[in-house]
C-alpha positions as CSV (number, residue, x, y, z in Angstrom):
1,X,14.3,-38.7,3.1
2,X,11.7,-36.8,5.0
3,X,10.1,-33.6,3.6
4,X,9.1,-30.9,6.1
5,X,6.4,-28.3,5.6
6,X,9.0,-25.9,4.2
7,X,9.9,-28.2,1.4
8,X,6.3,-28.8,0.5
9,X,5.7,-25.0,0.5
10,X,8.5,-24.5,-2.0
11,X,7.1,-27.2,-4.2
12,X,3.7,-25.4,-4.2
13,X,5.4,-22.1,-5.1
14,X,6.9,-23.8,-8.1
15,X,3.8,-23.4,-10.1
16,X,2.5,-20.3,-11.8
17,X,-1.0,-19.3,-12.6
18,X,-2.0,-18.5,-16.2
19,X,-2.2,-14.8,-15.2
20,X,1.3,-14.9,-13.8
21,X,2.6,-16.6,-17.0
22,X,1.0,-13.9,-19.2
23,X,2.3,-11.0,-17.0
24,X,5.8,-12.4,-16.5
25,X,8.2,-9.5,-17.0
26,X,10.9,-9.6,-19.6
27,X,14.2,-10.0,-17.7
28,X,16.7,-7.7,-19.3
29,X,20.3,-6.6,-18.4
30,X,19.0,-3.2,-17.5
31,X,16.4,-4.7,-15.1
32,X,19.0,-6.9,-13.4
33,X,21.4,-4.0,-13.0
34,X,18.7,-1.9,-11.4
35,X,17.6,-4.7,-9.1
36,X,21.2,-5.3,-7.9
37,X,21.7,-1.6,-7.5
38,X,19.7,-1.8,-4.3
39,X,22.4,-4.1,-3.0
40,X,25.2,-1.7,-3.8
41,X,25.1,0.2,-0.5
42,X,25.4,-3.1,1.4
43,X,28.0,-4.9,-0.8
44,X,30.3,-5.6,2.1
45,X,27.6,-7.3,4.1
46,X,26.5,-9.2,0.9
47,X,30.1,-10.3,0.3
48,X,30.3,-11.6,3.8
49,X,27.0,-13.4,3.3
50,X,28.4,-15.2,0.2
51,X,31.4,-16.2,2.2
52,X,29.2,-17.6,5.0
53,X,27.1,-19.5,2.5
54,X,30.2,-21.0,0.9
55,X,31.7,-22.1,4.2
56,X,28.4,-23.3,5.6
57,X,27.6,-25.4,2.5
58,X,31.0,-27.1,2.6
59,X,30.9,-27.7,6.3
60,X,27.4,-29.2,6.0
61,X,28.7,-31.9,3.7
62,X,31.7,-32.8,5.8
63,X,29.7,-34.9,8.5
64,X,28.5,-37.1,5.7
65,X,32.0,-37.6,4.5
66,X,33.3,-38.3,8.0
67,X,30.6,-41.0,8.4
68,X,32.6,-43.2,6.0
69,X,35.8,-42.7,8.1
70,X,33.8,-43.5,11.2
71,X,32.5,-46.8,9.8
72,X,35.7,-47.9,8.0
73,X,38.5,-46.7,10.3
74,X,36.7,-46.4,13.6
75,X,34.2,-49.3,13.7
76,X,35.7,-51.8,11.3
77,X,39.3,-50.8,12.2
78,X,38.3,-51.2,15.9
79,X,40.2,-48.0,16.7
80,X,38.3,-46.5,19.7
81,X,40.5,-43.3,20.1
82,X,40.1,-42.5,16.3
83,X,36.4,-43.3,16.5
84,X,36.0,-40.8,19.4
85,X,38.0,-38.1,17.6
86,X,36.0,-38.6,14.3
87,X,32.7,-38.4,16.2
88,X,33.8,-35.2,18.1
89,X,35.1,-33.7,14.8
90,X,31.8,-34.5,13.1
91,X,29.9,-32.8,16.0
92,X,32.2,-29.8,15.9
93,X,31.8,-29.4,12.1
94,X,28.0,-29.7,12.5
95,X,28.1,-27.0,15.2
96,X,30.3,-24.7,13.2
97,X,28.1,-25.2,10.1
98,X,25.0,-24.3,12.1
99,X,26.7,-21.4,13.8
100,X,27.8,-19.9,10.4
101,X,24.3,-20.6,9.2
102,X,22.9,-18.4,12.0
103,X,25.4,-15.6,11.0
104,X,24.3,-16.1,7.4
105,X,20.6,-15.8,8.3
106,X,21.3,-12.7,10.4
107,X,23.2,-11.0,7.5
108,X,20.5,-12.0,5.0
109,X,17.8,-10.6,7.2
110,X,19.8,-7.4,7.9
111,X,20.4,-6.8,4.2
112,X,16.8,-7.6,3.3
113,X,15.4,-5.3,6.0
114,X,17.6,-2.4,5.1
115,X,16.8,-2.8,1.4
116,X,13.1,-2.8,2.0
117,X,13.6,0.1,4.4
118,X,15.2,2.1,1.6
119,X,12.7,1.0,-0.9
120,X,9.7,1.9,1.3
121,X,11.1,5.3,2.1
122,X,11.9,6.1,-1.5
123,X,8.5,4.8,-2.7
124,X,6.6,6.7,-0.1
125,X,8.5,9.9,-0.7
126,X,7.9,9.5,-4.5
127,X,4.2,8.9,-4.0
128,X,4.0,12.0,-1.9
129,X,5.1,14.0,-4.9
130,X,2.4,12.5,-7.2
131,X,-0.4,14.8,-8.3
132,X,-4.0,14.4,-7.2
133,X,-4.8,12.9,-10.6
134,X,-2.6,9.9,-9.7
135,X,-4.6,9.1,-6.5
136,X,-8.0,9.6,-8.2
137,X,-7.0,7.5,-11.2
138,X,-5.3,4.6,-9.5
139,X,-6.9,2.1,-7.2
140,X,-6.1,2.9,-3.6
141,X,-5.8,-0.8,-2.7
142,X,-3.2,-1.3,-5.5
143,X,-1.2,1.7,-4.2
144,X,-1.1,0.2,-0.7
145,X,-0.3,-3.3,-2.0
146,X,2.8,-2.0,-3.7
147,X,3.8,-0.2,-0.6
148,X,3.3,-3.3,1.6
149,X,2.9,-6.7,0.0
150,X,5.2,-6.0,-3.0
151,X,8.0,-4.6,-0.9
152,X,7.6,-7.5,1.6
153,X,7.9,-9.8,-1.4
154,X,11.3,-8.1,-2.3
155,X,12.4,-8.9,1.3
156,X,11.7,-12.6,0.6
157,X,13.6,-12.3,-2.7
158,X,16.7,-11.3,-0.8
159,X,16.3,-13.7,2.1
160,X,15.0,-16.7,0.1
161,X,15.5,-16.6,-3.6
162,X,19.1,-15.2,-3.8
163,X,20.4,-17.2,-0.9
164,X,18.6,-20.3,-2.0
165,X,20.2,-20.2,-5.5
166,X,23.7,-19.8,-4.0
167,X,23.5,-22.2,-1.1
168,X,21.7,-25.0,-3.1
169,X,24.1,-24.6,-6.1
170,X,27.2,-24.8,-3.8
171,X,25.8,-27.7,-1.8
172,X,25.2,-29.7,-5.1
173,X,28.7,-28.9,-6.4
174,X,30.4,-30.0,-3.2
175,X,28.2,-33.1,-2.8
176,X,28.8,-34.2,-6.4
177,X,32.5,-33.6,-6.1
178,X,32.7,-35.7,-2.9
179,X,30.7,-38.5,-4.6
180,X,33.0,-38.6,-7.6
181,X,36.0,-38.8,-5.3
182,X,34.5,-41.9,-3.7
183,X,33.3,-43.8,-6.8
184,X,32.5,-42.4,-10.2
185,X,30.1,-45.2,-11.1
186,X,27.8,-44.7,-8.1
187,X,28.1,-41.0,-8.5
188,X,26.8,-41.1,-12.1
189,X,24.0,-43.5,-10.9
190,X,23.1,-41.0,-8.2
191,X,23.0,-38.1,-10.6
192,X,20.6,-40.0,-12.9
193,X,18.3,-40.9,-10.0
194,X,18.0,-37.4,-8.5
195,X,15.9,-35.8,-11.3
196,X,13.5,-38.8,-11.1
197,X,12.8,-37.7,-7.5
198,X,11.6,-34.3,-8.8
199,X,8.8,-35.8,-11.1
200,X,6.4,-37.0,-8.4
201,X,7.4,-34.0,-6.2
202,X,6.2,-31.5,-8.9
203,X,3.1,-33.5,-9.7
204,X,2.0,-33.7,-6.1
205,X,3.0,-30.1,-5.6
206,X,0.9,-29.1,-8.5
207,X,-2.2,-30.8,-7.0
208,X,-1.7,-29.1,-3.7
209,X,-1.1,-25.8,-5.4
210,X,-4.4,-26.1,-7.3
211,X,-6.3,-27.0,-4.0
212,X,-4.6,-24.2,-2.2
213,X,-5.7,-21.6,-4.8
214,X,-9.3,-23.0,-4.5
215,X,-9.1,-22.7,-0.7
216,X,-7.8,-19.2,-1.0
217,X,-10.6,-18.2,-3.3
218,X,-13.1,-19.7,-0.9
219,X,-11.4,-18.0,2.0
220,X,-11.7,-14.6,0.2
221,X,-15.4,-15.3,-0.3
222,X,-15.8,-16.0,3.5
223,X,-13.9,-12.8,4.3
224,X,-16.1,-10.9,2.0
225,X,-19.2,-12.2,3.7
226,X,-17.8,-11.3,7.1
227,X,-16.8,-7.8,6.0
228,X,-20.2,-7.1,4.4
229,X,-22.4,-8.5,7.1
230,X,-20.5,-7.8,10.3
231,X,-19.7,-4.2,9.6
232,X,-21.9,-1.5,11.3
233,X,-23.6,-0.6,8.0
234,X,-23.9,-4.2,6.9
235,X,-25.5,-5.4,10.1
236,X,-28.0,-2.5,10.0
237,X,-29.0,-3.5,6.5
238,X,-29.3,-7.2,7.4
239,X,-31.5,-6.4,10.4
240,X,-33.7,-3.9,8.6
241,X,-34.4,-6.4,5.8
242,X,-34.6,-9.5,8.1
243,X,-31.9,-11.3,6.2
244,X,-30.2,-12.9,9.2
245,X,-31.1,-16.5,8.2
246,X,-30.2,-15.8,4.5
247,X,-26.8,-14.5,5.4
248,X,-26.2,-17.4,7.8
249,X,-27.0,-20.0,5.1
250,X,-24.6,-18.1,2.7
251,X,-21.9,-18.2,5.3
252,X,-22.5,-21.9,6.2
253,X,-22.3,-23.0,2.5
254,X,-19.0,-21.2,2.0
255,X,-17.7,-22.5,5.3
256,X,-18.7,-26.1,4.3
257,X,-16.8,-25.8,1.0
258,X,-13.8,-24.5,2.8
259,X,-13.8,-27.5,5.2
260,X,-14.0,-29.9,2.2
261,X,-11.1,-28.2,0.4
262,X,-9.0,-28.2,3.6
263,X,-9.6,-32.0,4.0
264,X,-8.6,-32.6,0.4
265,X,-5.5,-30.5,0.7
266,X,-4.6,-32.3,3.9
267,X,-5.0,-35.7,2.3
268,X,-3.1,-34.6,-0.8
269,X,-0.2,-33.7,1.5
270,X,-0.4,-37.1,3.1
271,X,-0.3,-38.9,-0.3
272,X,2.5,-36.5,-1.3
273,X,4.6,-37.6,1.7
274,X,3.9,-41.3,0.9
275,X,5.1,-40.9,-2.6
276,X,8.2,-38.9,-1.6
277,X,9.1,-41.3,1.1
278,X,8.8,-44.2,-1.3
279,X,10.7,-42.5,-4.2
280,X,13.4,-41.2,-1.9
281,X,14.1,-44.8,-0.7
282,X,14.7,-46.1,-4.2
283,X,17.9,-44.1,-4.7
284,X,19.7,-45.4,-1.6
285,X,18.5,-49.0,-2.3
286,X,20.0,-48.8,-5.8
287,X,23.3,-47.5,-4.5
288,X,23.4,-50.3,-1.9
289,X,22.6,-52.9,-4.6
290,X,25.1,-51.6,-7.2
291,X,27.7,-50.9,-4.6
292,X,27.3,-54.4,-3.2
293,X,27.6,-55.9,-6.7
294,X,30.8,-54.0,-7.3
295,X,32.2,-55.1,-3.9
296,X,31.2,-58.8,-4.2
297,X,31.5,-59.5,-7.9
298,X,34.2,-57.2,-9.2
299,X,36.5,-56.9,-6.2
300,X,36.1,-53.1,-6.2
301,X,38.1,-51.2,-3.6
302,X,34.7,-49.8,-2.3
303,X,34.1,-50.0,1.4
304,X,30.9,-50.1,3.4
305,X,31.9,-46.6,4.6
306,X,32.2,-45.4,1.0
307,X,28.7,-46.7,0.1
308,X,27.2,-45.1,3.3
309,X,28.8,-41.8,2.4
310,X,27.5,-41.9,-1.2
311,X,23.9,-42.8,0.1
312,X,24.1,-39.9,2.6
313,X,25.3,-37.5,0.0
314,X,22.6,-38.6,-2.4
315,X,19.9,-37.8,0.2
316,X,21.5,-34.4,0.7
317,X,21.1,-33.6,-3.0
318,X,17.3,-34.2,-3.1
319,X,16.4,-30.9,-1.4
320,X,18.7,-28.6,-3.4
321,X,17.7,-30.2,-6.8
322,X,14.0,-29.8,-6.0
323,X,14.4,-26.2,-5.0
324,X,16.6,-25.3,-8.0
325,X,14.0,-26.9,-10.3
326,X,11.4,-24.6,-8.9
327,X,13.6,-21.5,-8.6
328,X,12.7,-20.2,-12.0
329,X,9.2,-19.5,-10.9
330,X,10.4,-17.8,-7.7
331,X,12.8,-15.8,-9.9
332,X,10.1,-14.7,-12.3
333,X,7.8,-13.7,-9.5
334,X,10.7,-11.8,-7.9
335,X,11.4,-9.8,-11.1
336,X,7.6,-9.1,-11.4
337,X,7.7,-7.6,-7.9
338,X,10.6,-5.4,-8.8
339,X,8.9,-4.4,-12.1
340,X,5.7,-3.3,-10.3
341,X,7.7,-1.2,-7.8
342,X,9.9,0.3,-10.5
343,X,6.7,1.1,-12.5
344,X,5.6,3.5,-9.7
345,X,9.1,4.9,-9.1
346,X,9.4,5.7,-12.8
347,X,6.2,7.8,-12.9
348,X,7.1,11.4,-13.3
349,X,5.3,13.8,-10.9
350,X,2.8,15.8,-12.9
351,X,3.0,18.7,-10.4
352,X,6.4,19.8,-9.3
353,X,8.5,22.9,-8.8
354,X,10.0,24.7,-11.7
355,X,13.7,25.5,-11.7
356,X,14.5,28.4,-9.3
357,X,10.9,28.7,-7.9
358,X,9.9,32.1,-6.5
359,X,9.4,32.4,-2.7
360,X,7.8,35.8,-1.9
361,X,8.5,37.5,1.4
362,X,4.8,37.6,2.3
363,X,1.4,36.7,0.8
364,X,-1.8,38.7,0.5
365,X,-3.9,35.9,-1.0
366,X,-5.0,37.7,-4.2
367,X,-6.0,35.4,-7.0
368,X,-6.5,35.9,-10.7
369,X,-7.7,33.5,-13.4
370,X,-6.7,34.5,-16.9
371,X,-8.6,32.6,-19.6
372,X,-8.2,29.3,-17.8
373,X,-9.3,26.0,-19.3
374,X,-9.0,22.5,-17.9
375,X,-9.4,18.9,-19.0
376,X,-9.2,15.9,-16.8
377,X,-9.1,13.8,-19.9
378,X,-9.2,15.2,-23.4
379,X,-11.6,16.0,-25.1
380,X,-13.9,16.3,-22.1
381,X,-13.4,20.0,-21.1
382,X,-14.3,20.8,-17.5
383,X,-13.5,24.6,-17.4
384,X,-13.7,26.9,-20.4
385,X,-12.2,30.4,-20.6
386,X,-12.5,31.2,-16.9
387,X,-11.4,34.8,-16.0
388,X,-11.9,36.6,-12.8
389,X,-9.8,38.5,-10.2
390,X,-10.0,38.4,-6.4
391,X,-8.2,41.3,-4.7
392,X,-6.6,40.9,-1.3
393,X,-9.0,41.3,1.6
394,X,-12.1,40.7,-0.6
395,X,-14.3,37.6,-1.0
396,X,-15.8,35.8,-4.0
397,X,-18.6,33.2,-3.9
398,X,-18.9,30.6,-6.7
399,X,-22.2,28.9,-7.2
400,X,-23.7,26.7,-9.8
401,X,-25.3,23.3,-10.5
402,X,-23.5,20.1,-9.5
403,X,-20.8,19.2,-11.9
404,X,-20.3,22.7,-13.2
405,X,-16.6,22.8,-12.2
406,X,-16.6,24.8,-8.9
407,X,-14.3,22.5,-7.0
408,X,-12.1,22.0,-10.0
409,X,-11.6,25.8,-10.1
410,X,-10.3,26.0,-6.5
411,X,-8.1,22.9,-7.0
412,X,-6.1,24.8,-9.6
413,X,-5.0,27.5,-7.1
414,X,-2.9,25.2,-4.8
415,X,-1.9,23.2,-7.8
416,X,-3.6,20.0,-7.0
417,X,-4.0,20.1,-10.7
418,X,-2.5,22.5,-13.3
419,X,-4.6,24.4,-15.7
420,X,-4.3,23.0,-19.3
421,X,-5.1,26.4,-20.8
422,X,-4.5,30.0,-19.6
423,X,-2.8,31.0,-16.3
424,X,-3.7,31.0,-12.6
425,X,-2.0,33.8,-10.6
426,X,-1.5,34.0,-6.8
427,X,-0.3,37.3,-5.5
428,X,0.3,38.4,-9.2
429,X,2.7,35.5,-9.9
430,X,1.9,32.4,-12.1
431,X,1.3,29.6,-9.6
432,X,3.6,27.3,-11.7
433,X,6.5,29.7,-10.9
434,X,5.9,29.8,-7.2
435,X,7.5,27.4,-4.7
436,X,5.0,24.6,-4.2
437,X,5.4,24.4,-0.5
438,X,5.2,28.1,-0.1
439,X,2.1,28.3,-2.2
440,X,0.2,25.6,-0.3
441,X,1.2,26.9,3.1
442,X,-0.6,30.2,2.2
443,X,-3.8,28.5,1.2
444,X,-6.3,27.0,3.6
445,X,-9.2,24.8,2.3
446,X,-12.2,23.6,4.3
447,X,-14.1,20.9,2.3
448,X,-17.4,19.3,2.6
449,X,-15.8,15.9,3.2
450,X,-13.8,16.7,6.3
451,X,-11.0,14.3,7.0
452,X,-9.8,13.8,10.6
453,X,-7.1,11.4,11.6
454,X,-7.8,8.7,14.2
455,X,-6.4,10.5,17.2
456,X,-7.3,13.3,19.6
457,X,-8.8,16.7,18.7
458,X,-5.4,18.1,19.7
459,X,-3.5,15.8,17.4
460,X,-5.8,16.9,14.5
461,X,-5.4,20.6,15.2
462,X,-1.6,20.3,15.6
463,X,-1.3,18.7,12.2
464,X,-1.6,22.3,10.8
465,X,0.9,23.8,13.3
466,X,2.9,21.3,15.4
467,X,4.5,24.1,17.5
468,X,1.2,25.8,18.3
469,X,0.7,26.9,22.0
470,X,-2.3,26.0,24.1
471,X,-3.4,29.7,23.8
472,X,-3.3,29.5,20.0
473,X,-5.3,26.3,20.0
474,X,-8.0,27.8,22.2
475,X,-8.1,31.0,20.1
476,X,-8.5,29.0,16.8
477,X,-11.3,26.9,18.4
478,X,-13.1,30.0,19.6
479,X,-13.0,31.5,16.2
480,X,-14.3,28.3,14.7
481,X,-17.2,28.2,17.2
482,X,-16.1,24.8,18.5
483,X,-14.4,25.6,21.9
484,X,-17.5,25.3,24.0
485,X,-18.1,21.8,22.6
486,X,-14.5,20.8,23.3
487,X,-14.7,22.2,26.9
488,X,-17.8,20.1,27.5
489,X,-16.0,16.8,26.7
490,X,-14.5,14.9,29.7
491,X,-11.1,14.7,28.0
492,X,-11.3,18.2,26.4
493,X,-8.6,18.6,23.7
494,X,-7.6,15.0,24.3
495,X,-10.9,13.6,23.2
496,X,-10.5,10.7,20.7
497,X,-12.3,11.5,17.4
498,X,-12.3,8.0,16.0
499,X,-11.5,6.8,12.5
500,X,-12.1,9.7,10.1
501,X,-13.8,11.5,13.0
502,X,-16.7,9.1,13.2
503,X,-17.3,9.9,16.9
504,X,-18.2,13.5,16.0
505,X,-21.1,14.9,14.2
506,X,-20.7,16.5,10.8
507,X,-20.9,20.0,12.1
508,X,-18.3,19.3,14.9
509,X,-15.9,17.8,12.4
510,X,-16.4,20.9,10.1
511,X,-15.7,23.3,12.9
512,X,-12.6,21.4,14.0
513,X,-11.5,21.5,10.3
514,X,-12.0,25.3,10.3
515,X,-10.0,25.6,13.5
516,X,-7.2,23.5,12.0
517,X,-7.1,25.8,8.9
518,X,-7.0,28.9,11.2
519,X,-4.0,27.5,13.0
520,X,-2.3,27.3,9.6
521,X,-3.0,31.0,9.3
522,X,-3.2,31.1,5.4
523,X,-3.4,34.3,3.3
524,X,-6.3,32.8,1.3
525,X,-9.3,30.9,2.9
526,X,-11.4,28.6,0.7
527,X,-14.6,27.1,1.9
528,X,-15.7,24.3,-0.5
529,X,-19.3,23.3,0.3
530,X,-18.5,23.6,4.0
531,X,-22.1,23.5,5.1
532,X,-24.0,21.7,2.4
533,X,-24.4,18.3,4.2
534,X,-25.3,19.7,7.6
535,X,-28.5,20.4,9.5
536,X,-29.6,24.0,10.0
537,X,-28.3,24.3,13.6
538,X,-24.8,23.0,12.6
539,X,-24.9,25.2,9.5
540,X,-25.7,28.3,11.5
541,X,-22.8,27.6,13.9
542,X,-20.4,27.1,11.0
543,X,-21.8,30.2,9.3
544,X,-21.2,32.2,12.4
545,X,-17.6,31.0,12.3
546,X,-17.1,31.7,8.6
547,X,-18.7,35.2,8.4
548,X,-16.0,37.0,10.5
549,X,-13.2,35.2,8.6
550,X,-14.7,36.4,5.3
551,X,-14.5,40.0,6.5
552,X,-10.9,39.7,7.7
553,X,-9.3,37.5,5.0
554,X,-9.1,37.0,1.3
555,X,-11.8,34.3,0.8
556,X,-13.5,32.1,-1.7
557,X,-16.8,30.4,-0.9
558,X,-18.4,27.6,-2.9
559,X,-21.9,26.7,-1.9
560,X,-25.1,25.1,-3.1
561,X,-27.1,27.0,-0.4
562,X,-27.3,30.6,-1.4
563,X,-28.0,31.7,2.2
564,X,-24.3,31.1,2.9
565,X,-22.8,33.4,0.3
566,X,-24.7,36.7,0.8
567,X,-21.7,38.3,2.6
568,X,-19.4,37.8,-0.5
569,X,-18.2,40.9,-2.4
570,X,-19.0,39.2,-5.8
571,X,-20.7,36.1,-6.9
572,X,-19.7,34.0,-9.9
573,X,-22.3,31.7,-11.4
574,X,-20.9,28.6,-13.2
575,X,-22.7,26.4,-15.6
576,X,-21.0,23.7,-17.7
577,X,-17.6,24.9,-16.8
578,X,-18.2,28.6,-17.9
579,X,-18.9,31.8,-15.9
580,X,-22.4,32.6,-17.2
581,X,-23.3,35.4,-14.7
582,X,-21.4,37.5,-12.2
583,X,-22.3,40.3,-9.8
584,X,-24.0,40.8,-6.4
585,X,-26.9,38.8,-5.0
586,X,-29.8,41.2,-5.6
587,X,-28.6,42.1,-9.1
588,X,-28.2,38.4,-10.1
589,X,-31.7,37.5,-8.8
590,X,-33.3,40.2,-11.0
591,X,-31.5,38.9,-14.2
592,X,-33.8,35.9,-14.5
593,X,-30.9,33.5,-15.3
594,X,-29.2,30.5,-13.7
595,X,-28.8,32.3,-10.3
596,X,-32.5,33.3,-10.3
597,X,-33.5,29.7,-11.0
598,X,-31.2,28.5,-8.1
599,X,-32.6,31.1,-5.8
600,X,-36.3,30.4,-6.5
601,X,-35.7,26.6,-6.2
602,X,-34.3,27.2,-2.7
603,X,-36.2,30.1,-1.4
604,X,-39.5,29.7,-3.2
605,X,-39.3,33.5,-4.0
606,X,-41.5,35.3,-6.4
607,X,-40.8,38.6,-8.2
608,X,-38.3,40.9,-6.7
609,X,-39.0,44.6,-6.3
610,X,-35.6,45.7,-5.3
611,X,-32.3,44.9,-3.6
612,X,-33.6,46.2,-0.2
613,X,-36.7,44.0,-0.3
614,X,-34.6,41.1,-1.5
615,X,-32.1,41.4,1.3
616,X,-34.9,41.6,3.8
617,X,-36.6,38.6,2.3
618,X,-33.4,36.5,2.5
619,X,-32.7,37.6,6.0
620,X,-36.2,36.7,7.1
621,X,-35.9,33.3,5.3
622,X,-32.7,32.6,7.1
623,X,-34.2,33.5,10.5
624,X,-37.4,31.4,10.0
625,X,-35.4,28.5,8.5
626,X,-33.0,28.3,11.4
627,X,-35.8,28.7,14.0
628,X,-38.0,26.1,12.4
629,X,-35.1,23.6,12.1
630,X,-34.0,24.3,15.6
631,X,-37.5,23.7,17.1
632,X,-37.7,20.5,15.1
């Protein structure tokens, strides 16, 4: 019997790593019911698949049975017409078996694709409802793996594992039944021999599995070297430190180990085929020997055709037995995949609508924090007893050292997180009682880390308002002080921004982000460190875009640079999660507290004589700062 690559692959899959053994899920009735519930919408197609497997398995055995008739009645009986009919019948049965096998494969693939389609959609929709905490806590690679590799694994479960169990079981039953009908002695002998075939198969497969795992680990190391050294940042670092030769030697060493492992694996496969070929020949030879003894010594009614049929059926049993011996591992891995997916699907969204959420007719953007506290993880409190009120049409600036909780505060307004103490109000309504989609549609946030999709400028702008007209796009870009830049590009609005907007400068990305938020036309505008990582020229352009917005809309500004918040109606100073000072700029500078320290660190200012002098000093600093940076 010959073993193809597929059979060898199944043998290798029949071995579990220690980690897989430790993490093997407990297969319960509830788990199985839930697994098979995914098949429920397609039960008609699944029933038809079972019927195809049954018919195909039976028909696949018939040519072996007909071989006996061809030998005994056609050849030995010297009956040419019967011989021709039997040969044609055998060919017809083989053709029908293969034809039904094609239908079975199509149905299998159809069911598997639709189940994974449903599963991906449900998983993606569910993940979209998860809170920001879920995405900051869980590894992004793990999330993507469950959406891709794990769901693809489920597809293999349907197309391979389930169908393999059914088809191999049916094939074995039909083959054994046919063998016992011919001769029970040779049938029993054949059944005893078949398990012996699996011993060297599993031993050789285990060796190849071990080598394959080593080769995979080595391949991962090579990929890691390539990712590190051939990326833009990696190549820059290699060149700056003159490590070209070092990295080449590291790659060459890993590559050499990979070649050695591949050779060993290839030879293990060769020895594997030698062993299988030898062992698979023992069974037929024993049947020929015992069958010959029965015919010659005991005058049995066995014929040459009967012995040939029994040998052929025995060979047909090797594959199914080997696969069924290994199916337990495939089954456990399949259940592990389902368990990992169900683990995500069973996670309750932390942030969701209440029953009968409120959808106001319009929004003004007013905000109120009433004794708000927040923990990411108890007992590490991030915000403590935060209370303030922002009236419609006004603006508030929030300043403070890094880690004081500024960004956390604004994340509570659109409910990226929920306050653990106190209440956040939007338009005088508890945000937890408002419809989540309505709330977020009325809040626009421009962050320091601007995210742009890998598409055109137009695509990124239309993400906020797909139905926006060309005039609306242009107006938003003018207000964001970015239209002149777009007009200067050869492709205008259709300019490709690159992955995460890497083809644009930080200031250009920020202004496109502002234009995108303006298209959204929110009642409340929030600028979270929108200029902190930019040069002075870019900062000034963005500031020129922000200032008119602050005057016309309800706004919140968070900034390290105090020069960007002077237009705010009120300034809140945060330290260690608490509001330690509040008021207007000139008053806060004179208090000699946290704000004064921040101000003197940035401006290098001395004593302040009055608000007028202070305002003039800041204006002069801004002008000289911008001019100096611009000339540089």
